[in-house]
PAVOTI-297575 format. One record per residue (C-alpha): residue number from 1; residue in one letter; x negated, y negated, z. Coordinates in pm, 1 decimal. Each point is the difference from the previous one (the first is absolute). Layout:
R   k r        x        y        z
R NUM a        X        Y        Z
...
//
This chain:
R   k r        x        y        z
R   1 m  -2580.2   7335.1  -3589.9
R   2 t    -11.6   -196.3    325.1
R   3 v    177.3   -326.2     73.5
R   4 e   -192.0   -285.6    157.9
R   5 m    194.5   -109.5    307.4
R   6 e   -198.4   -312.4     93.3
R   7 v    162.6   -233.6   -249.3
R   8 t     92.4   -314.5    191.6
R   9 r      2.0   -264.2   -275.2
R  10 s    308.9     -2.5   -219.3
R  11 a     34.7   -101.9   -362.1
R  12 v    277.7   -256.2     51.0
R  13 l    -22.7   -270.5   -266.5
R  14 d    168.5   -281.4    192.5
R  15 e   -106.6    -81.0    356.8
R  16 a    361.9    -92.2     77.7
R  17 h     74.7    373.8    -18.4
R  18 v   -188.0     57.5    326.8
R  19 g    146.9    -97.4    336.5
R  20 d    308.2     41.7    216.9
R  21 i    305.9    174.9   -143.0
R  22 r    267.1   -271.4      5.0
R  23 g    317.7    172.8   -109.9
R  24 a    354.6   -129.5     -5.4
R  25 l     86.0    195.3    314.0
R  26 g   -322.1      0.0    200.5
R  27 t   -375.7    -55.8     25.8
R  28 i   -294.4    237.1     49.1
R  29 r   -329.9   -167.9     83.5
R  30 l   -311.1    107.3   -189.4
R  31 d   -176.2     93.6    326.0
R  32 d    298.6    200.4    129.6
R  33 t   -132.5    355.8    -14.2
R  34 s    203.3    142.5    286.3
R  35 a    176.4    333.6    -45.5
R  36 r    376.4     -9.2    -49.2
R  37 t    116.6    261.4    248.6
R  38 t    339.1   -126.2    115.1
R  39 l    317.1    -15.9   -208.3
R  40 s     19.1   -376.8     57.2
R  41 a   -354.9    -56.2   -127.8
R  42 k     63.1    217.6   -306.8
R  43 l    322.3   -186.6    -79.5
R  44 k   -167.7   -340.1     31.6
R  45 t   -279.3    115.6   -229.0
R  46 l    248.8    129.2   -257.8
R  47 l    191.3   -329.9      7.3
R  48 a   -323.1   -192.5    -61.0
R  49 v   -109.7    228.2   -284.7
R  50 v    337.2     44.2   -172.4
R  51 g     36.0   -197.3   -321.6
R  52 p   -205.5    129.4   -294.8
R  53 g    192.3    326.0    -42.0
R  54 l    335.4   -160.8     73.8
R  55 i    -45.8   -290.9   -241.0
R  56 v   -140.2    210.8   -285.1
R  57 m    285.1    249.8     25.3
R  58 i    285.0   -251.2     38.1
R  59 g   -158.5   -214.7   -270.4
R  60 d     35.5    312.3   -212.5
R  61 n    382.0    -28.1     24.2
R  62 d    -12.5   -323.3   -197.2
R  63 a    222.3   -150.4   -270.5
R  64 g   -121.8    253.1   -255.6
R  65 a     81.9    282.0    239.3
R  66 f    352.0   -136.6     50.8
R  67 s     44.0      7.6   -376.2
R  68 t   -149.3    347.5    -44.1
R  69 y    177.5    167.8    292.9
R  70 g    318.8   -182.8    -89.2
R  71 q    -16.9    125.3   -358.2
R  72 a    -57.0    355.7    126.7
R  73 g    310.8    -23.1    218.8
R  74 q    219.7   -173.9   -256.7
R  75 d    -94.0    222.1   -294.8
R  76 y    -60.6    336.2    170.3
R  77 g    164.8    -20.3    340.7
R  78 t   -197.5    175.8    273.5
R  79 r   -158.1    254.1   -233.8
R  80 l   -347.8   -158.5     12.4
R  81 l    -24.4    -31.3    380.5
R  82 w   -229.9    303.0      8.1
R  83 t   -279.1   -207.3   -155.0
R  84 l    -26.1   -201.5    323.4
R  85 i    -68.7    310.5    211.2
R  86 l   -278.9    109.0   -233.6
R  87 l   -157.1   -345.8     16.3
R  88 i    -32.5    -10.6    382.3
R  89 p   -323.1    204.7     20.4
R  90 v   -135.4   -185.3   -304.4
R  91 l     60.5   -333.1    170.8
R  92 y   -170.6    112.4    319.2
R  93 v   -305.2    165.8   -154.3
R  94 n    -70.1   -284.5   -244.0
R  95 q     39.3   -275.8    257.1
R  96 e   -182.7    192.3    274.1
R  97 m   -300.7     25.2   -229.6
R  98 v     -8.3   -375.0    -69.9
R  99 l     46.1    -98.3    364.3
R 100 r   -289.6    231.9     81.5
R 101 l   -210.9   -162.7   -272.6
R 102 g     86.3   -345.7    131.0
R 103 a    -66.6     71.0    367.7
R 104 v   -327.7    185.3    -62.7
R 105 t   -154.6   -204.6   -282.3
R 106 g    123.2   -354.6     58.4
R 107 v     -0.6    -42.9   -378.9
R 108 g    303.5    -35.7   -227.0
R 109 h    108.3    264.4   -249.4
R 110 a    -95.0   -195.4   -312.3
R 111 r   -348.4    -75.4    132.4
R 112 l    -61.5    364.2     90.3
R 113 i     97.7    116.2   -349.0
R 114 l   -230.8   -262.6   -149.8
R 115 a   -290.0    100.5    227.2
R 116 r     36.0    378.0    -34.7
R 117 f    115.9     36.7   -362.5
R 118 g   -153.4   -302.9   -170.3
R 119 k    125.1   -313.6   -173.6
R 120 f    181.6    184.9   -279.0
R 121 w    237.7    194.0    226.0
R 122 g     19.1   -280.8    253.9
R 123 a    109.9   -244.0   -269.2
R 124 f    262.6    242.1   -131.7
R 125 s    142.5     51.7    348.3
R 126 v     17.4   -369.5     85.4
R 127 i    141.0    -99.5   -340.9
R 128 d    265.5    273.0     22.3
R 129 l     88.3   -112.8    351.5
R 130 f     11.1   -368.7    -86.7
R 131 i    225.2     43.0   -306.2
R 132 l    234.1    245.3    170.5
R 133 n     18.9   -215.2    313.4
R 134 a     78.4   -313.0   -202.5
R 135 l    288.1    184.0   -167.6
R 136 t    115.0    140.0    334.3
R 137 i     13.8   -347.0    156.7
R 138 m    220.1   -105.3   -291.6
R 139 t    241.9    278.0     92.7
R 140 e     12.4   -139.4    353.3
R 141 f    110.5   -338.7   -132.4
R 142 i    245.0    168.5   -235.6
R 143 g    150.6    162.8    310.0
R 144 i     11.1   -340.2    170.4
R 145 t    192.0   -154.3   -292.6
R 146 l    248.3    288.4     -9.0
R 147 a     62.4    -14.2    375.8
R 148 a     28.2   -377.7     -4.6
R 149 g    239.3     11.2   -293.9
R 150 y    231.6    234.1    187.6
R 151 l    -16.3   -224.4    307.4
R 152 g     75.0   -308.9   -206.9
R 153 v   -342.2   -164.1     40.7
R 154 p   -137.8   -175.8   -312.0
R 155 k   -282.3    194.1   -167.3
R 156 v   -258.1   -280.8      8.2
R 157 i     59.2    -74.8    368.6
R 158 a    -21.5    368.6     95.3
R 159 v   -322.5     62.7   -192.3
R 160 a   -169.0   -320.4    115.5
R 161 g    106.7     54.1    361.3
R 162 a   -119.6    360.2      2.5
R 163 a   -333.5    -94.8   -157.3
R 164 l    -47.9   -268.6    264.2
R 165 i     71.1    246.8    281.7
R 166 i   -229.0    266.6   -148.3
R 167 i   -290.6   -241.5    -49.4
R 168 s     34.5   -200.0    323.0
R 169 s     22.2    316.9    211.4
R 170 a   -347.4    105.0   -115.4
R 171 f   -151.9   -349.0     16.1
R 172 t     30.1    -33.9    378.3
R 173 g   -364.9     87.8     63.9
R 174 s    112.6    247.6    265.4
R 175 f     18.6    373.7    -57.5
R 176 r    236.4     37.6    295.7
R 177 r    243.4   -263.3   -128.5
R 178 f     11.9    162.8   -343.5
R 179 e     56.7    345.4    146.7
R 180 r    280.2   -124.9    224.3
R 181 i    174.6   -152.6   -302.5
R 182 a    -51.9    319.0   -201.0
R 183 m    128.7    217.8    284.8
R 184 t    312.2   -217.3     24.3
R 185 f     74.3     69.6   -364.9
R 186 c    -75.8    369.3     60.6
R 187 a    278.6      3.0    260.0
R 188 g    235.6   -124.7   -271.5
R 189 s    -44.6    327.5   -187.3
R 190 l    209.6    167.0    271.3
R 191 l    308.2   -165.2   -154.9
R 192 l     25.5    305.5   -226.5
R 193 i    106.1    212.5    296.9
R 194 p    326.0   -188.9     81.7
R 195 l     60.2    -26.9   -376.2
R 196 y    -15.0    380.5    -17.4
R 197 f    268.0     33.5    268.0
R 198 m    217.0   -261.6   -171.3
R 199 s     -5.9    205.2   -319.1
R 200 h     25.5    338.3    181.6
R 201 p   -133.2    238.9   -270.2
R 202 t     93.1    360.7     77.5
R 203 l   -249.4    203.4    201.4
R 204 a     60.1    296.9   -228.5
R 205 s   -113.9   -187.7   -310.3
R 206 m   -301.8   -143.8    183.1
R 207 g   -100.6    341.7    132.6
R 208 r     40.3    160.0   -341.6
R 209 g   -210.6   -272.5   -160.6
R 210 f   -283.2     57.3    246.9
R 211 a     14.7    381.2    -10.3
R 212 i     54.3     80.7   -369.3
R 213 p   -258.0   -131.6   -249.7
R 214 e    150.9    -65.1   -340.5
R 215 l    -58.5   -212.9   -308.5
R 216 p    336.6   -130.3   -121.7
R 217 g     25.1   -125.4   -354.4
R 218 g    -74.7    294.3   -226.8
R 219 g    -48.7    -19.5   -373.0
R 220 g    -73.0   -350.2   -125.3
R 221 g     33.7   -142.2    351.1
R 222 m   -299.7    188.9    138.2
R 223 a   -249.8   -266.6   -104.6
R 224 t    204.3   -263.6    183.6
R 225 v     25.3    196.4    322.2
R 226 m   -371.4     85.3    -10.4
R 227 l    -74.8   -368.5    -45.5
R 228 l    207.8    -68.7    310.8
R 229 v   -168.7    277.2    202.8
R 230 i   -341.6   -140.4    -85.1
R 231 g    135.4   -343.9     90.0
R 232 i     99.7    135.4    343.1
R 233 v   -351.6    137.0     42.4
R 234 g   -150.3   -330.6   -115.2
R 235 t    211.1   -215.0    229.9
R 236 t    -49.2    229.9    300.7
R 237 v   -372.4     66.9    -41.7
R 238 a   -147.7   -299.9   -183.6
R 239 p   -369.6    -78.5    -70.9
R 240 w     19.7   -341.1    172.2
R 241 q     71.6    177.0    330.0
R 242 l   -346.0    159.5     -1.3
R 243 f   -178.4   -332.4    -47.4
R 244 f    225.2   -190.5    240.1
R 245 q    -13.2    231.1    299.7
R 246 q   -375.3     53.2    -13.5
R 247 s    -66.3   -374.6     -8.9
R 248 y    268.3    -83.6    255.7
R 249 v   -142.1    256.3    244.8
R 250 i   -337.4   -170.0    -43.1
R 251 d    143.4   -349.2     40.6
R 252 k    178.9    109.8    317.2
R 253 r   -341.0    118.6    127.8
R 254 i    110.7    356.4     66.0
R 255 t   -290.0    241.9     54.3
R 256 p    -14.2    382.2     13.4
R 257 r     65.2    -11.8    374.4
R 258 f    364.8    -88.8    -70.2
R 259 m     57.6    250.3   -280.5
R 260 r    266.9    197.3    189.6
R 261 y    203.1   -313.0     65.5
R 262 e    -23.4   -112.9   -360.7
R 263 k    120.5    343.2   -114.3
R 264 a    299.5    -39.0    232.5
R 265 d     62.8   -344.2   -154.7
R 266 l     -4.8    163.9   -343.8
R 267 w    252.2    268.1    102.4
R 268 i    236.1   -267.0    135.8
R 269 g    -15.0   -176.4   -335.1
R 270 i     55.5    322.8   -196.5
R 271 v    309.5     89.9    201.7
R 272 i    149.2   -346.5    -54.4
R 273 v    -72.9     -5.3   -373.6
R 274 v    144.2    347.1    -65.8
R 275 v    310.5    -65.2    210.5
R 276 g     50.8   -330.0   -184.1
R 277 a    -45.6    157.2   -343.6
R 278 a    240.0    284.5     81.2
R 279 a    256.7   -244.5    138.6
R 280 l    -21.6   -209.6   -316.1
R 281 m     49.8    301.6   -225.8
R 282 g    289.4    120.3    213.7
R 283 v    168.5   -340.8      3.9
R 284 t    -15.3    -43.6   -378.1
R 285 a    106.4    360.6    -60.5
R 286 a    310.3    -51.0    213.2
R 287 a     79.7   -342.1   -144.4
R 288 f    -11.5    103.2   -365.7
R 289 s    122.8    360.5     12.9
R 290 g    300.7     43.5   -228.3
R 291 t    -14.4   -356.1   -136.1
R 292 h    -58.5   -113.4   -357.4
R 293 a   -333.0   -151.3    113.2
R 294 a   -139.6    341.6    101.2
R 295 g   -287.8     79.2   -235.1
R 296 n     -9.4   -357.9   -128.4
R 297 f   -259.2   -169.9    219.0
R 298 t    -67.7   -365.6    -77.9
R 299 d   -192.2   -165.1    284.6
R 300 s      5.1    -59.3    376.6
R 301 a    266.7   -268.0    -33.6
R 302 g    225.0    259.2   -162.3
R 303 i    -64.6    227.1    297.4
R 304 a     97.3   -278.6    241.0
R 305 h    330.9    -52.8   -182.3
R 306 g     66.1    374.7     -7.7
R 307 i    -65.3     33.2    373.6
R 308 a    225.9   -299.1     68.7
R 309 a    279.5    152.8   -206.7
R 310 y    -33.2    327.0    190.5
R 311 a    -79.9   -105.6    359.0
R 312 g    104.5   -365.0     12.7
R 313 h   -154.7   -340.8    -66.2
R 314 f   -198.5      3.0    324.7
R 315 a   -175.3    321.8   -104.9
R 316 g   -100.8   -167.8   -326.8
R 317 v   -140.8   -294.9    195.7
R 318 v   -199.6    233.3    227.8
R 319 f   -146.2    173.1   -307.1
R 320 a    -96.8   -334.4   -156.9
R 321 i   -168.4   -121.3    320.8
R 322 a   -186.2    331.0     32.4
R 323 l   -114.4    -34.9   -362.7
R 324 l   -119.9   -355.1     62.8
R 325 d   -188.6    112.2    310.7
R 326 a   -157.4    294.5   -185.2
R 327 a   -118.3   -223.3   -284.3
R 328 v   -173.8   -242.0    239.1
R 329 i   -182.4    268.8    199.7
R 330 g    -97.0    172.3   -325.4
R 331 a   -142.8   -325.1   -137.8
R 332 f   -198.9    -49.3    323.6
R 333 a   -164.0    341.1    -29.0
R 334 v    -61.3     16.7   -375.4
R 335 s   -145.9   -352.8    -20.0
R 336 l   -232.4     71.6    291.4
R 337 s   -105.6    325.8   -164.6
R 338 s   -132.1   -192.2   -301.9
R 339 a   -153.5   -282.7    202.7
R 340 y   -185.9    244.7    224.3
R 341 a   -126.6    198.6   -301.6
R 342 i   -124.0   -308.0   -186.4
R 343 g   -164.2   -133.2    316.0
R 344 d   -170.0    334.9     56.8
R 345 v   -135.8     30.7   -353.0
R 346 l   -109.3   -363.4    -43.8
R 347 g   -144.7    -33.1    350.0
R 348 l    242.1   -272.9    107.9
R 349 n    109.2    -60.7    358.2
R 350 h    323.6    199.3     15.8
R 351 s    173.3      4.8    334.8
R 352 l    326.4   -124.9    148.1
R 353 h   -205.7    -96.6    305.0
R 354 r   -147.3   -280.8   -209.3
R 355 g    171.9   -323.6    -92.4
R 356 f     27.5   -124.7   -357.8
R 357 g   -316.8   -208.2     28.0
R 358 q   -204.8    308.3     89.3
R 359 a    145.0    235.0   -263.6
R 360 k    112.6   -214.4   -294.3
R 361 g    -47.4    271.6   -263.7
R 362 f    194.8    258.7    199.2
R 363 y    298.2   -227.4     54.5
R 364 a    -17.5   -135.4   -356.0
R 365 v     41.7    351.4   -144.3
R 366 y    288.8     69.5    236.5
R 367 a    179.9   -326.2    -82.8
R 368 a    -65.9     28.4   -374.8
R 369 l    158.5    345.4    -15.7
R 370 v    308.4   -115.7    189.4
R 371 c     43.2   -323.5   -195.6
R 372 g    -67.6    166.9   -334.4
R 373 a    258.3    271.6     62.5
R 374 a    256.4   -255.3    118.6
R 375 a    -55.1   -216.6   -307.3
R 376 i     36.6    288.8   -246.8
R 377 v    323.1    116.5    162.2
R 378 l    144.3   -350.4    -43.9
R 379 i    -79.4    -10.2   -374.6
R 380 p    324.6     45.4   -197.3
R 381 g      4.8    320.7   -201.7
R 382 s   -274.1    177.7    198.5
R 383 p     36.1    380.8    -35.5
R 384 l     81.9     47.6    368.4
R 385 g    174.3    335.4    -41.6
R 386 l   -290.7    135.5   -204.0
R 387 i   -252.2   -108.4    264.4
R 388 t    197.7    156.8    285.6
R 389 e     50.8    326.6   -189.6
R 390 g   -358.6     31.6   -113.5
R 391 v   -195.5    -96.2    312.1
R 392 q    111.6    294.7    214.3
R 393 v    -68.9    250.4   -277.7
R 394 l   -340.5   -149.2    -79.6
R 395 a    -86.6     24.0    370.8
R 396 g     88.9    369.2     -8.4
R 397 v   -210.3     55.0   -312.1
R 398 l   -305.0   -182.2    143.9
R 399 l     19.6    167.2    340.8
R 400 p   -196.5    316.2    -98.7
R 401 s   -302.2   -213.4    -90.5
R 402 a     16.6   -192.2    327.7
R 403 t     40.5    322.5    199.1
R 404 v   -299.1    161.6   -174.3
R 405 f   -230.3   -283.5    108.6
R 406 l    146.8     14.2    350.1
R 407 l    -70.4    373.1     23.3
R 408 l   -357.5    -39.2   -124.8
R 409 l    -73.3   -281.3    246.8
R 410 c    139.1    203.6    289.3
R 411 n   -240.4    282.5    -85.8
R 412 d   -304.6   -228.4    -15.8
R 413 k   -204.5     72.6    315.1
R 414 t   -209.3   -312.3    -51.5
R 415 v    318.3   -206.2     28.0
R 416 l    198.6    185.9    266.9
R 417 g   -260.9    207.7    182.3
R 418 p    183.7    221.7    252.4
R 419 w    335.4   -137.6   -119.1
R 420 v     -4.4    166.8   -342.8
R 421 n    305.7    198.4   -106.6
R 422 r     65.6    343.8    136.4
R 423 r     57.2    282.1   -244.4
R 424 g    379.2      0.9     51.0
R 425 t     26.3   -369.9    -88.5
R 426 n   -204.6     54.4   -315.2
R 427 v    214.7    292.4   -110.3
R 428 f    324.8   -190.2     60.7
R 429 t   -120.3   -319.2   -169.9
R 430 s   -127.0    196.7   -300.2
R 431 a    343.4    162.4    -26.7
R 432 v    163.5   -345.1     17.9
R 433 i   -220.7   -126.1   -282.7
R 434 a     92.1    306.6   -205.8
R 435 v    371.8    -63.5     60.0
R 436 l    -30.4   -368.5    -91.9
R 437 i   -179.2     85.7   -323.5
R 438 t    262.1    267.6    -71.8
R 439 l    276.8   -257.8     40.6
R 440 s   -183.9   -223.9   -242.3
R 441 v    -31.3    284.9   -253.1
R 442 v    371.9     76.8     34.1
R 443 l     82.1   -365.4    -55.0
R 444 t   -216.3     -6.5   -311.5
R 445 a    171.5    311.5   -135.3
R 446 s    343.5   -144.5     83.7
R 447 v    -75.6   -312.6   -202.7
R 448 v   -147.4    184.7   -299.0
R 449 f    278.1    261.9      3.9
R 450 p    317.9   -174.4    128.6
R 451 a    206.9    321.8    -19.9
R 452 i   -231.1    190.5    236.2
R 453 t    181.8    246.6    225.3
R 454 a    -41.4     82.6    368.7
R 455 g   -145.9    339.3    -95.7
R 456 q   -266.7   -162.3   -214.5
R 457 i    -86.4   -239.1    282.0
R 458 v    -41.7    297.1    234.0
R 459 a   -229.7    161.0   -258.3
R 460 i   -214.4   -315.2    -11.9
R 461 c    -17.8     -7.5    380.5
R 462 v   -103.5    366.9     10.1
R 463 a   -271.2    -60.1   -259.7
R 464 c   -133.8   -301.4    190.4
R 465 a      7.3    201.1    323.0
R 466 a   -201.0    278.2   -166.0
R 467 v   -262.4   -246.3   -124.1
R 468 s    -15.5   -161.6    343.9
R 469 a    -37.0    339.0    168.8
R 470 l   -287.7     93.2   -229.3
R 471 g   -167.9   -332.7     68.4
R 472 g     47.7     42.9    372.8
R 473 l   -142.1    351.2    -12.6
R 474 a   -307.4   -124.0   -184.5
R 475 m    -54.5   -267.9    265.6
R 476 l     32.5    253.8    281.9
R 477 v   -256.0    227.9   -164.1
R 478 r   -237.9   -291.3    -45.0
R 479 r     37.8   -106.2    362.5
R 480 h    -57.4    354.4    117.6
R 481 r   -320.7     25.9   -198.7
R 482 t   -137.1   -321.6    145.9
R 483 r    117.4    100.5    347.8
R 484 v    137.5   -348.4     64.5
R 485 a    279.0    135.0    214.9
R 486 v   -248.0    160.1    242.9
R 487 a   -198.2   -320.4     29.3
R 488 e    316.2   -199.6     73.2
R 489 a    107.5    242.1    271.9
R 490 m   -344.1    -22.5    167.3
R 491 t     11.5   -380.4    -16.3
R 492 e    344.9    -24.9    157.6
R 493 d   -101.2    229.1    285.8
R 494 a   -302.8   -217.0     77.5
R 495 i    180.5   -333.0     22.8
R 496 s    159.8   -118.8    322.5
R 497 v    323.1   -197.3      1.9
R 498 a   -176.4   -306.4    145.4
R 499 d   -267.5      3.1   -270.7
R 500 r    259.6     41.0   -271.5
R 501 d    208.0   -289.8    131.5
R 502 s   -302.1   -233.7     -6.6
R 503 w   -133.9     95.4   -345.0
R 504 r     19.1   -275.7   -264.1
R 505 m   -124.6     -6.3   -355.3
R 506 p   -332.4   -186.3    -30.4
R 507 p    -25.2   -308.5   -225.0
R 508 l     64.5     74.3   -367.7
R 509 g   -352.6   -102.6    -97.7
R 510 e   -142.1    279.1    217.3
R 511 l    209.7    279.2   -150.3
R 512 g   -172.9    246.8   -226.2
R 513 a    109.9      3.5   -362.7
R 514 p    287.3    245.2    -52.7
R 515 v    -69.8    307.3   -209.6
R 516 v    262.9     26.0   -273.6
R 517 s     -1.5    326.8   -190.5
R 518 r     63.9     24.2   -372.8
R 519 a    315.8    200.0     69.9
R 520 r    133.9   -276.4    224.1
R 521 k    -73.3   -266.1   -262.6
R 522 l    176.5    204.1   -268.6
R 523 g    295.7     63.1    231.1
R 524 l     40.0   -367.6     89.2
R 525 t    -30.9   -103.1   -365.1
R 526 a    258.4    257.0   -110.6
R 527 l    240.0   -109.7    274.7
R 528 r    -36.6   -365.5    -92.6
R 529 a     54.9     74.1   -371.5
R 530 y    310.6    207.0     67.2
R 531 l    149.3   -255.9    238.2
R 532 a    -59.6   -274.9   -256.0
R 533 i    198.9    201.1   -254.1
R 534 a    272.5     72.6    256.5
R 535 m     23.8   -370.8     85.0
R 536 i     54.4    -89.7   -364.5
R 537 i    270.6    264.1    -33.8
R 538 v    173.4   -120.5    318.0
R 539 i      0.0   -358.6   -125.7
R 540 v    147.6    112.7   -333.3
R 541 k    269.9    202.3    177.6
R 542 v     94.5   -285.0    234.0
R 543 v     23.0   -245.1   -290.9
R 544 m    222.3    243.0   -189.6
R 545 m    226.5     40.5    304.6
R 546 a     20.0   -377.7     47.6
R 547 a     88.7    -48.4   -368.9
R 548 h    266.6    269.9     25.7
//
């Protein structure tokens, strides 16, 4: 198969997505095609491009993450730090694929799923995203109320003030102004580093937690620890990140020519998010070790009080401010994720380059999500703990479905042309999907059989690995028979770097209809059915834990 290299018209759905890159830290003109050969030129280009990867990753360490990582540290010390190391390559591969989709296609993730898989799957993806995002934004405001309560700020004032900041920051009509505000809040995430040194967890315990994988809990506690592990996965690698980064890359007007710089931006964000998560686990592990509160997590406010009791009142204040900052940047990113997706699917103008008058629907969705979440959090008796507990786990359960669609899109030559996945990326992503589904199966077994042992969990993992290996082997045999690998190698050899950097997906209306095999349809249907069952079981388990 050959790849047509004369595509010059892109499929961008909003004309505001074409033009100069106007980032928080620099500008690149649309007609600037000069080579970046000096270190100074490369640095200036990176500063102009940086933003999408940084914001999506730091937005990932939001209020829900503070709660999840804090619970891991309070209840299990540093014994779950190893999960963060395993998630680094998952973070990079997933987000690299969506930034590639955004830069090459100019079309948001939700719209691509709708166009390539039909209304049925597109509707499922958008509905899943919208519901999960709405719940996630609620957790951000829950974090705001907890931080404000510790700082002595009245709940209503804190929620209303935060909502005003979150909405007004996006309503400026200037992409650059919004990104500068968002980047300022991103800098606030660095507060976790001095907090770590104030609490001084031992290097030995941190090193042991990173180096030795273990699942504390045993016996009847295994279901609880598995729920927490899946929560860590869900808060670190969440479905909204895929939709947000792809659309934000498009809105920032980044094209394939700047792919290397955007990958560097992503790595900067990954380093910051992992360091922050590890610091948070280490701080809470040190603060609660040997106390009566160890193993009795309540909420982020309880963590703040525990840190203050251990490292002093100022440390508690720093934690509360960091939590407040994390909740605001998380609300920015998650609300935009939904607004971009709805704008993409409904054909609305959807760009931060536009003012309210030019994109009423886009801004209305954004504001409605923020105001709705703020209002629910202020209702007396709202199940705030249940929402916070469940959102991260539901994100982990839904992630396999989102990753499957991502993988299929990144192997669609009509969509990505010479930018389709290489074999190594496909193998790794398939393994990630298998692991995510395995975690979901383990969670299901842990709920159905509360007394499950570590040995039985290992047996389940081995069985899932065997099934995955057989499935992978079947796919390799099929690919060998169709000689796809040979065709891909010939295509890559024939494409120059310059041609590849200028290739864009043609308009959606000109794409040929995708060929969906019966096996793929059955696989997608089976995955959706299983995940629906897993979601129900997770909800039941979370409700039971909240009642207990």
